[in-house]
C-alpha positions as CSV (number, residue, x, y, z in Angstrom):
1,M,-64.4,23.0,13.6
2,R,-63.1,24.5,10.3
3,K,-59.3,24.6,11.7
4,I,-59.6,21.1,12.3
5,L,-60.9,20.0,8.9
6,I,-57.9,22.2,7.4
7,I,-55.2,20.8,9.9
8,L,-56.5,17.1,8.9
9,S,-56.7,17.9,5.2
10,L,-52.8,19.3,5.4
11,M,-51.6,16.1,7.3
12,L,-53.4,13.9,4.7
13,V,-51.3,16.0,2.0
14,V,-48.2,15.8,3.4
15,S,-48.5,12.1,4.3
16,A,-49.6,11.6,0.7
17,Q,-46.5,13.6,-0.3
18,A,-44.0,11.7,1.7
19,Q,-45.2,8.1,0.4
20,V,-44.7,9.6,-3.2
21,A,-41.0,10.8,-2.2
22,K,-40.6,7.4,-0.6
23,K,-40.9,5.8,-3.9
24,I,-39.1,8.2,-5.9
25,V,-35.7,7.8,-3.4
26,K,-33.6,5.3,-4.9
27,V,-30.8,3.7,-2.8
28,V,-27.4,3.8,-4.9
29,K,-25.2,1.3,-3.1
30,K,-21.4,2.1,-3.7
31,P,-19.2,-0.6,-5.6
32,P,-17.8,-2.4,-2.9
33,Y,-14.0,-1.7,-3.8
34,T,-14.8,2.3,-3.7
35,S,-16.5,2.0,-0.4
36,R,-13.3,1.2,1.2
37,L,-11.3,4.4,-0.2
38,F,-10.1,7.2,1.8
39,Q,-11.5,10.3,0.2
40,S,-10.1,14.1,0.2
41,G,-12.1,16.3,-2.6
42,N,-11.6,14.7,-5.5
43,V,-8.4,12.1,-4.5
44,Y,-9.3,8.7,-3.2
45,I,-6.9,6.6,-1.8
46,G,-6.6,2.9,-1.2
47,G,-5.0,-0.6,-1.6
48,Q,-4.5,-2.4,-4.7
49,P,-7.8,-2.8,-6.7
50,E,-8.7,-6.3,-7.8
51,Y,-9.3,-7.6,-11.3
52,H,-13.1,-7.2,-11.3
53,D,-12.8,-3.6,-9.5
54,F,-11.6,-2.2,-12.6
55,E,-14.5,-2.4,-14.7
56,L,-16.3,-0.5,-11.3
57,L,-13.8,2.5,-11.6
58,K,-15.2,3.8,-14.9
59,K,-18.9,3.3,-13.7
60,A,-18.1,5.0,-10.5
61,G,-16.6,8.2,-12.5
62,F,-12.6,7.7,-11.9
63,T,-10.7,9.5,-14.6
64,R,-7.1,9.0,-13.6
65,V,-5.2,5.9,-11.7
66,I,-1.8,6.7,-10.1
67,N,-0.2,3.3,-8.9
68,M,2.7,3.5,-6.4
69,R,3.6,-0.4,-6.5
70,T,7.1,-1.4,-7.6
71,P,7.5,-3.3,-10.6
72,D,8.1,-6.7,-8.6
73,E,4.7,-6.2,-7.0
74,M,3.2,-5.8,-10.2
75,K,4.6,-8.9,-11.4
76,G,2.8,-10.6,-8.5
77,L,-0.8,-9.8,-9.7
78,K,-2.5,-12.2,-12.2
79,F,-3.4,-9.2,-14.4
80,Y,-2.0,-5.9,-16.1
81,E,-3.5,-2.9,-14.6
82,D,-2.2,-0.7,-17.5
83,Y,-4.2,-2.9,-19.6
84,L,-7.5,-2.6,-17.6
85,L,-7.3,0.9,-17.4
86,K,-6.8,1.4,-21.1
87,K,-9.5,-0.7,-21.7
88,A,-11.7,1.4,-19.3
89,D,-10.4,4.4,-21.1
90,I,-8.9,5.9,-17.8
91,P,-5.5,7.5,-17.8
92,Y,-2.8,5.7,-15.9
93,N,0.5,6.8,-14.1
94,F,3.0,4.2,-13.0
95,I,4.9,5.9,-10.1
96,P,6.8,3.3,-8.2
97,I,7.8,3.9,-4.6
98,G,9.7,1.4,-2.3
99,G,12.7,-0.5,-1.9
100,K,16.2,0.6,-3.1
101,D,15.4,0.3,-6.9
102,N,12.6,3.3,-6.1
103,P,13.3,5.3,-3.1
104,Y,11.1,8.3,-1.7
105,S,12.6,11.2,-3.6
106,P,11.4,14.9,-4.1
107,E,11.6,13.7,-8.0
108,K,8.8,11.2,-7.3
109,L,6.8,13.9,-5.3
110,A,7.2,16.1,-8.6
111,E,6.3,13.5,-10.9
112,F,2.9,12.7,-8.8
113,A,2.3,16.4,-8.5
114,S,2.3,16.6,-12.6
115,A,0.3,13.6,-12.7
116,L,-2.5,14.9,-10.3
117,E,-2.4,18.2,-11.6
118,S,-3.0,16.6,-15.3
119,A,-6.0,15.1,-14.1
120,G,-7.8,18.4,-13.4
121,D,-10.9,18.1,-11.5
122,G,-11.5,14.5,-12.2
123,K,-12.0,11.8,-9.5
124,V,-8.2,10.6,-9.2
125,L,-7.5,7.0,-7.5
126,M,-4.3,6.8,-5.8
127,H,-3.2,3.2,-4.6
128,C,-0.3,0.9,-3.7
129,R,-0.8,-2.3,-1.8
130,S,-2.4,-1.2,0.8
131,G,-2.7,2.5,0.8
132,H,0.3,3.5,2.9
133,R,2.8,4.9,0.5
134,A,-0.3,6.5,-1.6
135,S,-1.2,8.6,1.8
136,Q,2.0,9.6,2.4
137,L,3.0,10.8,-1.0
138,W,-0.8,13.0,-0.5
139,A,0.5,14.0,2.5
140,A,3.7,15.3,1.0
141,Y,2.3,16.7,-1.8
142,L,-0.4,18.7,0.6
143,V,2.6,20.2,2.4
144,K,4.8,21.2,-0.7
145,Y,2.0,21.9,-3.3
146,K,-1.0,23.0,-0.9
147,G,0.4,24.9,1.9
148,K,-0.5,22.7,4.5
149,T,1.8,22.2,7.6
150,P,3.0,18.6,8.2
151,D,0.8,18.0,11.1
152,E,-2.6,19.6,9.3
153,A,-1.4,16.9,6.2
154,L,-0.9,14.0,8.3
155,E,-4.1,14.2,10.2
156,M,-5.9,14.5,6.6
157,V,-4.6,11.0,6.1
158,S,-5.3,10.0,9.6
159,D,-8.5,8.1,8.4
160,M,-5.9,5.7,6.5
161,G,-4.7,4.6,9.9
162,W,-1.4,6.0,9.5
163,W,-1.6,8.8,12.1
164,P,-1.5,9.1,14.7
165,M,2.0,7.2,14.7
166,P,2.1,4.1,17.0
167,M,4.8,6.3,19.1
168,E,2.2,9.1,19.5
169,T,-0.2,6.2,21.1
170,L,2.5,4.4,22.9
171,L,3.7,7.7,24.7
172,G,0.0,8.8,25.1
173,K,1.1,12.4,23.9
174,K,0.6,14.1,20.6
175,L,3.7,14.7,18.3
176,H,4.3,17.5,16.5
177,V,6.1,17.3,13.2
178,T,8.0,20.1,11.9
179,I,10.2,20.6,8.6
180,E,13.8,21.4,9.0
181,K,15.0,24.4,7.7
């Protein structure tokens, strides 16, 4: 009988503690824009934030934004990203990639690496219009500066939807990417 009373007492205590724990747990929703981002460590990759997303970036703890859109693309927006980030006290790097005036190049990768490394351990948002250019720049950075193989780096951006390549899916075979020596 004594064992039964002890067991019932323990069950009552555990149940009461569970009820208290339920009240303490606070559900925190991610801001809408940040919940759509691909994440690798402190680096987040996504598409162009909207006007109202910039105040959320500070609240979400971002300490740097790196933008890969071209000047022509930026003209089409109805706001100035650099101004909004300055207002939020978030450092901003503009590294346009795309088109004949802003070709992909080793210099662009070096400029990106410098911007990323100057961010330290802070949360960095990389973006372009859709996230494609940003994810490719991230993959190239991982190969050149972090010792990843092209296959490893591309696998790391697969959540962005850019890998496997459609050719791989069409062939039904895994492609292997190598760097020419």
